N, C-alpha and C positions, 0 to 999 in steps of 0.2 A: 775473630776480632783482630783488628790491626790498629796501630797507632796512626793518627793522621792529624793534619792541621784543622780540618773541619770539625764542627761541633753539631751538625744537624743529624747525623746518623747515630742512633742509639747503639749500634754495634761497634762504634769506634771510640777509642780512648782519646781524651783531650791531650794536647801537648803538655809534657811534664808529669804525666800520670805514673810513669814507670821510673822510679829513682835509679840512678847509677852509682851514687856514692855508697861506699861500704864503711861500716863502723864496727869495731870490735866491742862487744858488750859482754861483761863478765857477771858472775853470780852476785846477786845483791842489787843490781840495777833496778831502779824504779821508773815506771812509765805512767804518766798522768795525762789528762787531756781536758779540754773544754772547761777552763776555769772561769772565763768571761769576767775577769777582774776589771774594776772600774778605774780608768786612768786618773780620775779625780780622787780616788781613794774611798774606802768604806770599811766596815767591820770585817768583811770577808777578805779584803786585801790585806789588812793588818794581821788577820789570823793565818793567812798563807805565809806571810813573811816570818811570823813567829815559828811556824812549823818547819820551814826551811832551816831556820837557825838551830833547830833541835836535832836535825839529821846529823848523824855521826857514822863514819865508816861506810858510807854509801859510795860505791865506785862511780856511778853515773845517775843523773836525773834527766829523764827524757820527757819533754812536753810535746804532745802531738797536735798542737794548734789551738787557736782561740784562747791563748793565754789572757789576752785583753779582749774586752767586749767589743771595742771598736778602735782601730788604729789607722789613721789616715795621714799623719805627717810626722816627720822626725821630731818636731818641737814638742810632741807629746811626751818625749823622754824626760822632760823637765817638769812634768805635772806632779801634783801632790801625791797621787796614788802610784805613779809609774816609778818614781825615784826609789822608794823603799824596795820594790820588787827587783829592780835592776841591781840595787846594792846587795840584796840577799843572794842573788845569783853570783855576784862577784865574790862574796864571802864564801859561798860554797866552793867555787873554783879554787880559792886560796887554801881551803881546807883539804883539797885533793879530790873533790867530786867533779867529774866532768858534767857539763850542762849542755844538752842538745835540744834545740828548739826547731820544730817543724811549724811554719806559719799555717794558720787555718784560713777559713773564709773571712773571719772577722778581723784578722790582723795580718792579711796577706802582704801589706806594704811595709812590714818590718824589714829593715835592710841590714847591710853588712856592718853598719855602725854598732849593731847589737853585739857583735863579736869583740869589737874594740872596747866597748863599754863594760862588758861583763867578763870577758875571757872565755865565754861559751862558744858553741858552734851553731850556726844557722844552716838549716837544710831546706831550701825553698821547695824542693820536690820530694822531701822525705829521704829515707835512706834504707839500705839493706843491712841488717844487723848480722854480724858473724858471731854465732853463739858457741858455747862449749859443746863438744861432741860433734863438731863439724856441720851443725845445722845452720840454716839461714832463715831469717824472718824479715819481712818487709814492714817498715814502720812509716805510715803516712797519716795525714789528717783524715782523709776519706771523702772530701768533697769532689775530687776528680773522678771518683768511682760512681757518682750519680749521673750516669751517662744518658739517662732519659730526660734529665732536667736541662733542656737545651737553652732555656732563658738564662739560668744561672751560669751555665758554661760560657755563654757569651760575656757575661759580667766578669767571670774568672779570667778570661782572656784579656779583658780590659785592664784588670789589675796588674797583669804581667807585661803589658805593653810599656816600653821604655819611656815614652813621654809622660804617661801617668805616674811612673815612679819618679821621674824628674820633678813633676809638680809636687808630689808628696815630699820630696826633699826640700823644696824651696818655699812651699806655701806658708803664709802666715797662719797663726793659730785660728783666728776668727774665720778665715776662709775654709780651713780644714774642717772645723766643727760644723760649719754650714753644709759643706759637701757630704760629710759623714752622716749627719742627721738626715739629709735628703735621701741618700742611698739606702740607709737603714730603713727609712719609711717605705721606700719602694719595695724593698725586699720583704718586709713584714706584710705589706698590703697584698702582695701576689701569692703568699703562702696558701691562703684559703682556696685559691682558684686552682691549685695543683692537686692532682690525684695522688694518693699515698705512694703508689708504685713509681710515679713520675719523680717524686722527691727522694726516693729510697736509693741506698747503695745497691748496685746491681751485682748479683753473684757472678755473672760471666766476667765482669770487669775485675772482680777480686781474683778470679782464676787466672785471667790473662796477665795481670801484673805479677802475681806470684810465680807464674810459669816463666816469664821473661827474666825474673831474678833468680830462678833456680831455688826458690824458697818453699819450705813446707808449712809456713805460717804467714799470715798477714794480720797485723794489728793496726787498728785505726780508732778514731774517735768520730766526731761530727754528728753521728746519729743520736748520741747521748744515751740511748737505751743499750743495756748490756747484751752482748751476744757471744756465744762460744759454740761454733757450728762447724762440723766437718763438711768440706766441699769437694774433697778429692776421692780417690779410690785406692785400692791396695797397691797398685803400681805407682800412683802419684798422690801420696797423701797430702792433704792440705787442711789446715785449721784456720778458720776465720774468727778473729776476736775483735769485738767492739768494746772498748773500755768505757765504763760509765763516766758521765760528766762529774767533775770534782764535787765532792760532798753528796753525790747521789749513791745509789747502790753499786757496790763493787767498782769503785772509782780508781783502782790501782791495779797495774800489772807488774808483777815482780818476776825478774829472771832468777830462777833457782838453780839448784845443782844440776849439772849436766846439760844446761841450756833449757830447762823446763820453763814454761810460761804459765804463771799462776795468778789468776784473778783474786783480788782481795780488797781490803779497805785501807785507805790512806790513814784513817783514824787509828787503826791498829798499829801501823808502822810508827806513826809519830808519837804514840803513847808509850813506846818502849823506853 
């Protein structure tokens, strides 16, 4: 498998699938994904903000995408549900917790303003985590690993096209809502027509991305269903972890002593 600009070959990775950025992650780092929070605000959004404010002594909080259920323009940062979330991240950073956000398919248009607004770091392609003990793990959303879903990969390329990002920056709210609603409708309507394997994260893609990063683990979200599966061999060990969607089963990955990766529950962490 090789990287390429094209998206029609299931043996090729889309552009941006292999992250180059490296981030040092220490014991106690928490990794969550697929919160799908409502920019207009709801009980789940308020609950997440409250839980963030309860975190103490956490070196870093990593979100692997789809923090918001839909994000199509910068002006959504001023919406009733977005402001408390961004403020909570800013408070975390002020308390000494690093915030790392990997955009997902639902919030791919989040931009560099996120860093200025919260003090966190945005990683559009994901990143390679440098763990204790000298190990490396790749952290991505996971949508780019669905290499057989050529229709979605074309849409993904559109989100990354600079004119689309410019429109996202300048668009009025009414226009952004209309476009976002239309695109989400198209996405939902095409799901039933796709075979399960066509929509799935491909194991060969996981292996290729991990190999390019020199990593022994790859953690992602996107699929929502939890997975903890060995994909390598004795010579080249590889662990593939899919973290559960927030408030689902095993919705947290915690970096433990010696760089271990431990699946668990956000509820258990926040209850301490």
